[in-house]
PyMOL Python script that loads the backbone (N, CA, C, O; Angstrom):
from pymol import cmd

cmd.read_pdbstr("""\
ATOM      1  N   UNK A   1      -2.193  39.205   9.666  1.00  0.00           N
ATOM      2  CA  UNK A   1      -1.730  40.207  10.445  1.00  0.00           C
ATOM      3  C   UNK A   1      -2.214  40.229  12.119  1.00  0.00           C
ATOM      4  O   UNK A   1      -3.374  40.320  12.520  1.00  0.00           O
ATOM      5  N   UNK A   2      -1.255  40.142  12.763  1.00  0.00           N
ATOM      6  CA  UNK A   2      -1.677  40.360  14.174  1.00  0.00           C
ATOM      7  C   UNK A   2      -2.337  41.500  14.727  1.00  0.00           C
ATOM      8  O   UNK A   2      -2.060  42.658  14.416  1.00  0.00           O
ATOM      9  N   UNK A   3      -3.356  41.107  15.683  1.00  0.00           N
ATOM     10  CA  UNK A   3      -4.123  42.085  16.569  1.00  0.00           C
ATOM     11  C   UNK A   3      -3.313  43.039  17.653  1.00  0.00           C
ATOM     12  O   UNK A   3      -2.253  42.716  18.189  1.00  0.00           O
ATOM     13  N   UNK A   4      -3.955  44.158  17.846  1.00  0.00           N
ATOM     14  CA  UNK A   4      -3.422  44.688  19.182  1.00  0.00           C
ATOM     15  C   UNK A   4      -3.332  44.082  20.322  1.00  0.00           C
ATOM     16  O   UNK A   4      -2.444  44.238  21.161  1.00  0.00           O
ATOM     17  N   UNK A   5      -4.443  43.232  20.386  1.00  0.00           N
ATOM     18  CA  UNK A   5      -4.440  42.246  21.350  1.00  0.00           C
ATOM     19  C   UNK A   5      -3.518  41.140  21.673  1.00  0.00           C
ATOM     20  O   UNK A   5      -3.257  40.715  22.798  1.00  0.00           O
ATOM     21  N   UNK A   6      -2.993  40.671  20.380  1.00  0.00           N
ATOM     22  CA  UNK A   6      -1.911  39.718  20.367  1.00  0.00           C
ATOM     23  C   UNK A   6      -0.590  40.529  21.006  1.00  0.00           C
ATOM     24  O   UNK A   6       0.134  40.111  21.910  1.00  0.00           O
ATOM     25  N   UNK A   7      -0.463  41.915  20.228  1.00  0.00           N
ATOM     26  CA  UNK A   7       0.789  42.420  20.561  1.00  0.00           C
ATOM     27  C   UNK A   7       1.077  42.575  22.142  1.00  0.00           C
ATOM     28  O   UNK A   7       2.131  42.267  22.699  1.00  0.00           O
ATOM     29  N   UNK A   8      -0.211  43.178  22.823  1.00  0.00           N
ATOM     30  CA  UNK A   8      -0.095  43.141  24.063  1.00  0.00           C
ATOM     31  C   UNK A   8      -0.007  41.999  24.941  1.00  0.00           C
ATOM     32  O   UNK A   8       0.561  42.130  26.025  1.00  0.00           O
ATOM     33  N   UNK A   9      -0.570  40.752  24.550  1.00  0.00           N
ATOM     34  CA  UNK A   9      -0.377  39.584  25.113  1.00  0.00           C
ATOM     35  C   UNK A   9       1.382  39.329  24.973  1.00  0.00           C
ATOM     36  O   UNK A   9       2.096  39.306  25.975  1.00  0.00           O
ATOM     37  N   UNK A  10       1.852  39.171  23.751  1.00  0.00           N
ATOM     38  CA  UNK A  10       3.145  39.197  23.712  1.00  0.00           C
ATOM     39  C   UNK A  10       4.266  40.018  24.792  1.00  0.00           C
ATOM     40  O   UNK A  10       5.194  39.520  25.430  1.00  0.00           O
ATOM     41  N   UNK A  11       3.845  41.332  24.736  1.00  0.00           N
ATOM     42  CA  UNK A  11       4.667  41.881  25.705  1.00  0.00           C
ATOM     43  C   UNK A  11       4.310  41.584  27.128  1.00  0.00           C
ATOM     44  O   UNK A  11       5.203  41.812  27.945  1.00  0.00           O
ATOM     45  N   UNK A  12       3.196  41.127  27.570  1.00  0.00           N
ATOM     46  CA  UNK A  12       3.222  40.545  28.811  1.00  0.00           C
ATOM     47  C   UNK A  12       3.666  39.521  29.062  1.00  0.00           C
ATOM     48  O   UNK A  12       4.001  39.211  30.205  1.00  0.00           O
ATOM     49  N   UNK A  13       3.787  38.642  27.891  1.00  0.00           N
ATOM     50  CA  UNK A  13       4.786  37.189  28.051  1.00  0.00           C
ATOM     51  C   UNK A  13       5.972  37.721  28.367  1.00  0.00           C
ATOM     52  O   UNK A  13       6.470  37.204  29.367  1.00  0.00           O
ATOM     53  N   UNK A  14       6.578  38.542  27.885  1.00  0.00           N
ATOM     54  CA  UNK A  14       7.930  39.090  27.829  1.00  0.00           C
ATOM     55  C   UNK A  14       8.245  39.839  29.189  1.00  0.00           C
ATOM     56  O   UNK A  14       9.421  40.041  29.491  1.00  0.00           O
ATOM     57  N   UNK A  15       7.145  40.283  30.069  1.00  0.00           N
ATOM     58  CA  UNK A  15       7.323  41.059  31.119  1.00  0.00           C
ATOM     59  C   UNK A  15       7.522  42.692  31.100  1.00  0.00           C
ATOM     60  O   UNK A  15       8.144  43.350  31.934  1.00  0.00           O
ATOM     61  N   UNK A  16       6.819  43.186  29.906  1.00  0.00           N
ATOM     62  CA  UNK A  16       7.079  44.609  29.370  1.00  0.00           C
ATOM     63  C   UNK A  16       5.691  45.188  29.573  1.00  0.00           C
ATOM     64  O   UNK A  16       4.718  44.480  29.834  1.00  0.00           O
ATOM     65  N   UNK A  17       5.655  46.190  29.474  1.00  0.00           N
ATOM     66  CA  UNK A  17       4.761  47.179  29.420  1.00  0.00           C
ATOM     67  C   UNK A  17       5.182  48.682  28.940  1.00  0.00           C
ATOM     68  O   UNK A  17       6.022  49.440  29.424  1.00  0.00           O
ATOM     69  N   UNK A  18       4.348  48.846  27.866  1.00  0.00           N
ATOM     70  CA  UNK A  18       4.558  49.935  26.912  1.00  0.00           C
ATOM     71  C   UNK A  18       4.123  51.192  27.258  1.00  0.00           C
ATOM     72  O   UNK A  18       2.901  51.305  27.156  1.00  0.00           O
ATOM     73  N   UNK A  19       4.772  52.292  27.676  1.00  0.00           N
ATOM     74  CA  UNK A  19       4.423  53.724  27.843  1.00  0.00           C
ATOM     75  C   UNK A  19       4.877  54.444  27.004  1.00  0.00           C
ATOM     76  O   UNK A  19       5.687  54.132  26.131  1.00  0.00           O
ATOM     77  N   UNK A  20       4.191  55.904  27.278  1.00  0.00           N
ATOM     78  CA  UNK A  20       4.797  56.881  26.457  1.00  0.00           C
ATOM     79  C   UNK A  20       6.206  57.163  26.539  1.00  0.00           C
ATOM     80  O   UNK A  20       6.693  57.910  25.689  1.00  0.00           O
ATOM     81  N   UNK A  21       6.868  56.712  27.369  1.00  0.00           N
ATOM     82  CA  UNK A  21       8.284  57.051  27.486  1.00  0.00           C
ATOM     83  C   UNK A  21       9.317  55.628  27.281  1.00  0.00           C
ATOM     84  O   UNK A  21      10.534  55.607  27.463  1.00  0.00           O
ATOM     85  N   UNK A  22       8.483  54.531  26.873  1.00  0.00           N
ATOM     86  CA  UNK A  22       9.346  53.570  26.728  1.00  0.00           C
ATOM     87  C   UNK A  22       8.507  52.119  27.189  1.00  0.00           C
ATOM     88  O   UNK A  22       7.285  52.035  27.307  1.00  0.00           O
ATOM     89  N   UNK A  23       9.486  51.026  27.411  1.00  0.00           N
ATOM     90  CA  UNK A  23       8.986  50.173  27.696  1.00  0.00           C
ATOM     91  C   UNK A  23       9.454  49.821  29.375  1.00  0.00           C
ATOM     92  O   UNK A  23      10.585  50.179  29.705  1.00  0.00           O
ATOM     93  N   UNK A  24       8.742  49.256  30.211  1.00  0.00           N
ATOM     94  CA  UNK A  24       8.941  49.047  31.637  1.00  0.00           C
ATOM     95  C   UNK A  24       8.956  47.565  31.648  1.00  0.00           C
ATOM     96  O   UNK A  24       8.285  46.894  30.864  1.00  0.00           O
ATOM     97  N   UNK A  25       9.868  46.990  32.704  1.00  0.00           N
ATOM     98  CA  UNK A  25      10.095  45.881  32.821  1.00  0.00           C
ATOM     99  C   UNK A  25       9.471  45.589  34.181  1.00  0.00           C
ATOM    100  O   UNK A  25       9.596  46.426  35.075  1.00  0.00           O
ATOM    101  N   UNK A  26       8.775  44.398  34.403  1.00  0.00           N
ATOM    102  CA  UNK A  26       8.174  43.803  35.537  1.00  0.00           C
ATOM    103  C   UNK A  26       9.177  42.868  36.000  1.00  0.00           C
ATOM    104  O   UNK A  26      10.161  42.407  35.422  1.00  0.00           O
ATOM    105  N   UNK A  27       8.607  42.639  37.456  1.00  0.00           N
ATOM    106  CA  UNK A  27       9.737  41.810  38.113  1.00  0.00           C
ATOM    107  C   UNK A  27       9.655  40.379  37.268  1.00  0.00           C
ATOM    108  O   UNK A  27      10.776  39.900  37.099  1.00  0.00           O
ATOM    109  N   UNK A  28       8.592  39.607  36.711  1.00  0.00           N
ATOM    110  CA  UNK A  28       8.237  38.707  35.796  1.00  0.00           C
ATOM    111  C   UNK A  28       9.377  38.598  34.708  1.00  0.00           C
ATOM    112  O   UNK A  28      10.082  37.645  34.377  1.00  0.00           O
ATOM    113  N   UNK A  29       9.310  39.983  34.241  1.00  0.00           N
ATOM    114  CA  UNK A  29      10.356  40.006  32.972  1.00  0.00           C
ATOM    115  C   UNK A  29      11.923  40.252  33.506  1.00  0.00           C
ATOM    116  O   UNK A  29      12.861  40.131  32.719  1.00  0.00           O
ATOM    117  N   UNK A  30      12.070  40.510  34.524  1.00  0.00           N
ATOM    118  CA  UNK A  30      13.292  40.621  35.084  1.00  0.00           C
ATOM    119  C   UNK A  30      13.880  39.049  35.325  1.00  0.00           C
ATOM    120  O   UNK A  30      15.090  38.860  35.202  1.00  0.00           O
ATOM    121  N   UNK A  31      13.060  38.035  35.639  1.00  0.00           N
ATOM    122  CA  UNK A  31      13.217  36.821  35.778  1.00  0.00           C
ATOM    123  C   UNK A  31      13.435  36.077  34.739  1.00  0.00           C
ATOM    124  O   UNK A  31      14.251  35.156  34.745  1.00  0.00           O
ATOM    125  N   UNK A  32      12.671  36.427  33.670  1.00  0.00           N
ATOM    126  CA  UNK A  32      12.737  35.692  32.593  1.00  0.00           C
ATOM    127  C   UNK A  32      14.122  36.134  31.739  1.00  0.00           C
ATOM    128  O   UNK A  32      14.861  35.398  31.085  1.00  0.00           O
ATOM    129  N   UNK A  33      14.215  37.496  31.953  1.00  0.00           N
ATOM    130  CA  UNK A  33      15.745  38.167  31.344  1.00  0.00           C
ATOM    131  C   UNK A  33      16.781  37.362  31.793  1.00  0.00           C
ATOM    132  O   UNK A  33      17.575  36.853  31.001  1.00  0.00           O
ATOM    133  N   UNK A  34      16.868  37.143  33.429  1.00  0.00           N
ATOM    134  CA  UNK A  34      17.926  36.202  33.745  1.00  0.00           C
ATOM    135  C   UNK A  34      18.199  34.971  33.394  1.00  0.00           C
ATOM    136  O   UNK A  34      19.340  34.516  33.473  1.00  0.00           O
ATOM    137  N   UNK A  35      17.222  34.323  32.986  1.00  0.00           N
ATOM    138  CA  UNK A  35      17.084  33.032  32.303  1.00  0.00           C
ATOM    139  C   UNK A  35      17.689  33.037  31.297  1.00  0.00           C
ATOM    140  O   UNK A  35      18.482  32.121  31.078  1.00  0.00           O
ATOM    141  N   UNK A  36      17.456  34.322  30.151  1.00  0.00           N
ATOM    142  CA  UNK A  36      17.970  34.360  28.810  1.00  0.00           C
ATOM    143  C   UNK A  36      19.561  34.721  29.239  1.00  0.00           C
ATOM    144  O   UNK A  36      20.460  34.232  28.555  1.00  0.00           O
ATOM    145  N   UNK A  37      19.838  35.458  30.215  1.00  0.00           N
ATOM    146  CA  UNK A  37      21.180  35.845  30.279  1.00  0.00           C
ATOM    147  C   UNK A  37      22.087  34.699  30.665  1.00  0.00           C
ATOM    148  O   UNK A  37      23.245  34.595  30.260  1.00  0.00           O
ATOM    149  N   UNK A  38      21.363  33.671  31.642  1.00  0.00           N
ATOM    150  CA  UNK A  38      22.262  32.583  31.997  1.00  0.00           C
ATOM    151  C   UNK A  38      22.568  31.803  30.793  1.00  0.00           C
ATOM    152  O   UNK A  38      23.680  31.296  30.645  1.00  0.00           O
ATOM    153  N   UNK A  39      21.712  31.694  30.004  1.00  0.00           N
ATOM    154  CA  UNK A  39      21.851  31.007  28.689  1.00  0.00           C
ATOM    155  C   UNK A  39      22.683  31.441  27.858  1.00  0.00           C
ATOM    156  O   UNK A  39      23.407  30.664  27.236  1.00  0.00           O
ATOM    157  N   UNK A  40      22.744  33.028  27.661  1.00  0.00           N
ATOM    158  CA  UNK A  40      23.854  33.542  26.824  1.00  0.00           C
ATOM    159  C   UNK A  40      25.249  33.287  27.504  1.00  0.00           C
ATOM    160  O   UNK A  40      26.323  33.167  26.914  1.00  0.00           O
ATOM    161  N   UNK A  41      25.038  33.230  28.788  1.00  0.00           N
ATOM    162  CA  UNK A  41      26.615  33.452  29.569  1.00  0.00           C
ATOM    163  C   UNK A  41      27.057  31.943  29.061  1.00  0.00           C
ATOM    164  O   UNK A  41      28.162  31.750  28.555  1.00  0.00           O
ATOM    165  N   UNK A  42      25.975  30.777  29.267  1.00  0.00           N
ATOM    166  CA  UNK A  42      26.650  29.556  29.048  1.00  0.00           C
ATOM    167  C   UNK A  42      27.241  29.505  27.563  1.00  0.00           C
ATOM    168  O   UNK A  42      28.035  28.637  27.202  1.00  0.00           O
ATOM    169  N   UNK A  43      26.785  30.492  26.775  1.00  0.00           N
ATOM    170  CA  UNK A  43      27.185  30.209  25.412  1.00  0.00           C
ATOM    171  C   UNK A  43      28.376  31.307  25.171  1.00  0.00           C
ATOM    172  O   UNK A  43      28.700  31.762  24.074  1.00  0.00           O
ATOM    173  N   UNK A  44      28.885  31.592  26.282  1.00  0.00           N
ATOM    174  CA  UNK A  44      30.339  32.200  26.243  1.00  0.00           C
ATOM    175  C   UNK A  44      30.154  33.930  26.251  1.00  0.00           C
ATOM    176  O   UNK A  44      31.178  34.611  26.300  1.00  0.00           O
ATOM    177  N   UNK A  45      28.955  34.521  26.205  1.00  0.00           N
ATOM    178  CA  UNK A  45      28.762  35.972  26.092  1.00  0.00           C
ATOM    179  C   UNK A  45      29.175  36.688  27.337  1.00  0.00           C
ATOM    180  O   UNK A  45      28.473  36.745  28.347  1.00  0.00           O
ATOM    181  N   UNK A  46      30.343  37.225  27.206  1.00  0.00           N
ATOM    182  CA  UNK A  46      30.688  38.001  28.422  1.00  0.00           C
ATOM    183  C   UNK A  46      30.083  38.967  29.067  1.00  0.00           C
ATOM    184  O   UNK A  46      30.205  38.968  30.292  1.00  0.00           O
ATOM    185  N   UNK A  47      29.313  39.989  28.445  1.00  0.00           N
ATOM    186  CA  UNK A  47      28.571  41.069  28.860  1.00  0.00           C
ATOM    187  C   UNK A  47      27.379  40.369  29.737  1.00  0.00           C
ATOM    188  O   UNK A  47      27.136  40.862  30.839  1.00  0.00           O
ATOM    189  N   UNK A  48      26.583  39.173  29.264  1.00  0.00           N
ATOM    190  CA  UNK A  48      25.486  38.357  30.104  1.00  0.00           C
ATOM    191  C   UNK A  48      26.418  37.973  31.539  1.00  0.00           C
ATOM    192  O   UNK A  48      25.814  38.094  32.605  1.00  0.00           O
ATOM    193  N   UNK A  49      27.676  37.576  31.581  1.00  0.00           N
ATOM    194  CA  UNK A  49      28.083  37.098  32.683  1.00  0.00           C
ATOM    195  C   UNK A  49      28.718  38.418  33.557  1.00  0.00           C
ATOM    196  O   UNK A  49      29.018  38.348  34.749  1.00  0.00           O
ATOM    197  N   UNK A  50      28.819  39.291  32.950  1.00  0.00           N
ATOM    198  CA  UNK A  50      29.119  40.665  33.880  1.00  0.00           C
ATOM    199  C   UNK A  50      27.605  41.113  34.497  1.00  0.00           C
ATOM    200  O   UNK A  50      27.400  41.420  35.671  1.00  0.00           O
ATOM    201  N   UNK A  51      26.821  41.082  33.654  1.00  0.00           N
ATOM    202  CA  UNK A  51      25.377  41.496  34.043  1.00  0.00           C
ATOM    203  C   UNK A  51      25.041  40.626  35.330  1.00  0.00           C
ATOM    204  O   UNK A  51      24.798  41.160  36.413  1.00  0.00           O
ATOM    205  N   UNK A  52      25.043  39.333  35.150  1.00  0.00           N
ATOM    206  CA  UNK A  52      24.668  38.242  36.001  1.00  0.00           C
ATOM    207  C   UNK A  52      25.643  38.388  37.331  1.00  0.00           C
ATOM    208  O   UNK A  52      25.507  37.636  38.296  1.00  0.00           O
ATOM    209  N   UNK A  53      26.411  39.194  37.293  1.00  0.00           N
ATOM    210  CA  UNK A  53      27.616  39.006  38.438  1.00  0.00           C
ATOM    211  C   UNK A  53      27.120  40.454  39.489  1.00  0.00           C
ATOM    212  O   UNK A  53      27.423  40.647  40.667  1.00  0.00           O
ATOM    213  N   UNK A  54      26.365  41.227  38.674  1.00  0.00           N
ATOM    214  CA  UNK A  54      25.836  42.524  39.520  1.00  0.00           C
ATOM    215  C   UNK A  54      24.617  42.132  40.271  1.00  0.00           C
ATOM    216  O   UNK A  54      23.721  41.402  39.848  1.00  0.00           O
ATOM    217  N   UNK A  55      24.706  42.846  41.729  1.00  0.00           N
ATOM    218  CA  UNK A  55      23.480  42.539  42.534  1.00  0.00           C
ATOM    219  C   UNK A  55      22.135  42.633  41.806  1.00  0.00           C
ATOM    220  O   UNK A  55      22.139  43.278  40.757  1.00  0.00           O
ATOM    221  N   UNK A  56      21.140  42.155  42.158  1.00  0.00           N
ATOM    222  CA  UNK A  56      19.867  42.164  41.568  1.00  0.00           C
ATOM    223  C   UNK A  56      19.373  43.531  41.687  1.00  0.00           C
ATOM    224  O   UNK A  56      18.778  43.988  40.711  1.00  0.00           O
ATOM    225  N   UNK A  57      19.510  44.198  42.639  1.00  0.00           N
ATOM    226  CA  UNK A  57      18.956  45.624  42.764  1.00  0.00           C
ATOM    227  C   UNK A  57      19.672  46.880  41.967  1.00  0.00           C
ATOM    228  O   UNK A  57      19.227  48.017  41.807  1.00  0.00           O
ATOM    229  N   UNK A  58      20.961  46.297  41.503  1.00  0.00           N
ATOM    230  CA  UNK A  58      21.672  47.391  40.811  1.00  0.00           C
ATOM    231  C   UNK A  58      20.895  47.849  39.586  1.00  0.00           C
ATOM    232  O   UNK A  58      20.411  47.017  38.818  1.00  0.00           O
ATOM    233  N   UNK A  59      20.781  49.011  39.413  1.00  0.00           N
ATOM    234  CA  UNK A  59      19.793  49.548  38.074  1.00  0.00           C
ATOM    235  C   UNK A  59      20.597  49.203  36.712  1.00  0.00           C
ATOM    236  O   UNK A  59      19.897  49.034  35.714  1.00  0.00           O
ATOM    237  N   UNK A  60      21.654  49.112  36.608  1.00  0.00           N
ATOM    238  CA  UNK A  60      22.219  48.656  35.287  1.00  0.00           C
ATOM    239  C   UNK A  60      21.960  47.216  35.256  1.00  0.00           C
ATOM    240  O   UNK A  60      21.968  46.826  34.089  1.00  0.00           O
ATOM    241  N   UNK A  61      21.771  46.429  35.961  1.00  0.00           N
ATOM    242  CA  UNK A  61      21.526  45.113  35.838  1.00  0.00           C
ATOM    243  C   UNK A  61      19.904  45.129  35.429  1.00  0.00           C
ATOM    244  O   UNK A  61      19.620  44.490  34.416  1.00  0.00           O
ATOM    245  N   UNK A  62      18.877  45.769  36.093  1.00  0.00           N
ATOM    246  CA  UNK A  62      17.623  45.934  35.488  1.00  0.00           C
ATOM    247  C   UNK A  62      17.768  46.597  33.959  1.00  0.00           C
ATOM    248  O   UNK A  62      17.224  46.044  33.003  1.00  0.00           O
ATOM    249  N   UNK A  63      18.419  47.627  33.829  1.00  0.00           N
ATOM    250  CA  UNK A  63      18.533  48.073  32.327  1.00  0.00           C
ATOM    251  C   UNK A  63      18.891  46.945  31.364  1.00  0.00           C
ATOM    252  O   UNK A  63      18.293  46.776  30.301  1.00  0.00           O
ATOM    253  N   UNK A  64      19.919  46.166  31.799  1.00  0.00           N
ATOM    254  CA  UNK A  64      20.167  45.262  30.727  1.00  0.00           C
ATOM    255  C   UNK A  64      19.257  44.219  30.597  1.00  0.00           C
ATOM    256  O   UNK A  64      19.217  43.590  29.539  1.00  0.00           O
ATOM    257  N   UNK A  65      18.385  43.897  31.695  1.00  0.00           N
ATOM    258  CA  UNK A  65      17.219  42.940  31.604  1.00  0.00           C
ATOM    259  C   UNK A  65      16.161  43.482  30.755  1.00  0.00           C
ATOM    260  O   UNK A  65      15.573  42.806  29.910  1.00  0.00           O
ATOM    261  N   UNK A  66      15.940  44.652  30.981  1.00  0.00           N
ATOM    262  CA  UNK A  66      14.878  45.284  29.995  1.00  0.00           C
ATOM    263  C   UNK A  66      15.539  45.444  28.643  1.00  0.00           C
ATOM    264  O   UNK A  66      14.714  45.641  27.750  1.00  0.00           O
ATOM    265  N   UNK A  67      16.626  45.418  28.302  1.00  0.00           N
ATOM    266  CA  UNK A  67      16.944  45.470  26.933  1.00  0.00           C
ATOM    267  C   UNK A  67      16.849  44.185  26.354  1.00  0.00           C
ATOM    268  O   UNK A  67      16.394  44.057  25.217  1.00  0.00           O
ATOM    269  N   UNK A  68      17.302  43.047  27.144  1.00  0.00           N
ATOM    270  CA  UNK A  68      17.142  41.632  26.925  1.00  0.00           C
ATOM    271  C   UNK A  68      15.658  41.397  26.284  1.00  0.00           C
ATOM    272  O   UNK A  68      15.386  41.022  25.143  1.00  0.00           O
ATOM    273  N   UNK A  69      14.796  41.723  27.340  1.00  0.00           N
ATOM    274  CA  UNK A  69      13.312  41.347  27.047  1.00  0.00           C
ATOM    275  C   UNK A  69      12.682  42.166  25.978  1.00  0.00           C
ATOM    276  O   UNK A  69      11.656  41.832  25.384  1.00  0.00           O
ATOM    277  N   UNK A  70      13.363  43.273  25.763  1.00  0.00           N
ATOM    278  CA  UNK A  70      12.869  44.126  24.409  1.00  0.00           C
ATOM    279  C   UNK A  70      13.081  43.453  23.265  1.00  0.00           C
ATOM    280  O   UNK A  70      12.209  43.241  22.422  1.00  0.00           O
ATOM    281  N   UNK A  71      14.598  42.988  23.175  1.00  0.00           N
ATOM    282  CA  UNK A  71      14.967  42.261  22.109  1.00  0.00           C
ATOM    283  C   UNK A  71      14.280  41.137  21.821  1.00  0.00           C
ATOM    284  O   UNK A  71      14.085  40.805  20.651  1.00  0.00           O
ATOM    285  N   UNK A  72      13.820  40.400  22.897  1.00  0.00           N
ATOM    286  CA  UNK A  72      13.150  39.068  22.846  1.00  0.00           C
ATOM    287  C   UNK A  72      11.829  39.192  22.146  1.00  0.00           C
ATOM    288  O   UNK A  72      11.421  38.431  21.268  1.00  0.00           O
ATOM    289  N   UNK A  73      11.168  40.306  22.664  1.00  0.00           N
ATOM    290  CA  UNK A  73       9.973  40.359  22.044  1.00  0.00           C
ATOM    291  C   UNK A  73      10.050  40.951  20.709  1.00  0.00           C
ATOM    292  O   UNK A  73       9.182  40.617  19.903  1.00  0.00           O
ATOM    293  N   UNK A  74      11.003  41.821  20.333  1.00  0.00           N
ATOM    294  CA  UNK A  74      10.889  42.494  19.171  1.00  0.00           C
ATOM    295  C   UNK A  74      11.162  41.213  18.065  1.00  0.00           C
ATOM    296  O   UNK A  74      10.474  41.104  17.050  1.00  0.00           O
ATOM    297  N   UNK A  75      12.271  40.253  18.411  1.00  0.00           N
ATOM    298  CA  UNK A  75      12.480  39.168  17.793  1.00  0.00           C
ATOM    299  C   UNK A  75      11.242  38.294  17.508  1.00  0.00           C
ATOM    300  O   UNK A  75      10.958  38.046  16.336  1.00  0.00           O
ATOM    301  N   UNK A  76      10.525  37.835  18.476  1.00  0.00           N
ATOM    302  CA  UNK A  76       9.190  37.068  18.558  1.00  0.00           C
ATOM    303  C   UNK A  76       8.351  37.817  17.732  1.00  0.00           C
ATOM    304  O   UNK A  76       7.937  37.193  16.755  1.00  0.00           O
ATOM    305  N   UNK A  77       7.927  39.142  17.856  1.00  0.00           N
ATOM    306  CA  UNK A  77       6.926  39.617  17.166  1.00  0.00           C
ATOM    307  C   UNK A  77       7.024  39.887  15.605  1.00  0.00           C
ATOM    308  O   UNK A  77       6.176  39.543  14.782  1.00  0.00           O
ATOM    309  N   UNK A  78       8.220  40.573  15.339  1.00  0.00           N
ATOM    310  CA  UNK A  78       8.460  40.422  13.969  1.00  0.00           C
ATOM    311  C   UNK A  78       8.796  39.402  13.073  1.00  0.00           C
ATOM    312  O   UNK A  78       8.767  39.542  11.851  1.00  0.00           O
ATOM    313  N   UNK A  79       9.195  38.121  13.809  1.00  0.00           N
ATOM    314  CA  UNK A  79       9.393  37.160  13.236  1.00  0.00           C
ATOM    315  C   UNK A  79       8.133  36.179  12.781  1.00  0.00           C
ATOM    316  O   UNK A  79       8.155  35.314  11.905  1.00  0.00           O
ATOM    317  N   UNK A  80       6.892  36.621  13.743  1.00  0.00           N
ATOM    318  CA  UNK A  80       5.519  36.264  13.656  1.00  0.00           C
ATOM    319  C   UNK A  80       4.816  36.993  12.464  1.00  0.00           C
ATOM    320  O   UNK A  80       3.855  36.528  11.850  1.00  0.00           O
ATOM    321  N   UNK A  81       5.393  38.145  12.225  1.00  0.00           N
ATOM    322  CA  UNK A  81       4.646  39.304  11.162  1.00  0.00           C
ATOM    323  C   UNK A  81       5.083  38.504   9.973  1.00  0.00           C
ATOM    324  O   UNK A  81       4.154  38.020   9.326  1.00  0.00           O
ATOM    325  N   UNK A  82       6.216  38.277   9.575  1.00  0.00           N
ATOM    326  CA  UNK A  82       6.942  38.121   8.121  1.00  0.00           C
ATOM    327  C   UNK A  82       7.005  36.489   7.978  1.00  0.00           C
ATOM    328  O   UNK A  82       7.502  35.976   6.975  1.00  0.00           O
TER     329      UNK A  82
END
""", "prot")
cmd.dss("prot")
cmd.show_as("cartoon", "prot")
cmd.util.cbc("prot")
cmd.orient("prot")
């Protein structure tokens, strides 16, 4: 079983901070999400293409990026647990 420190390290790797209100995305996380979104767009994902077309300051793009990083963290964390 992984430790809380391992979990925190994984969160930081994805550019996320966990608060009482949920996950907050850092600039580093936003950049990583953009890389993931470009890969998804290249695979034909229309949602990723629409999000990448938005201005980087658009709150919708930031929310999309946050969701991408939460999903990546979740997949990595729970795959390592089982």
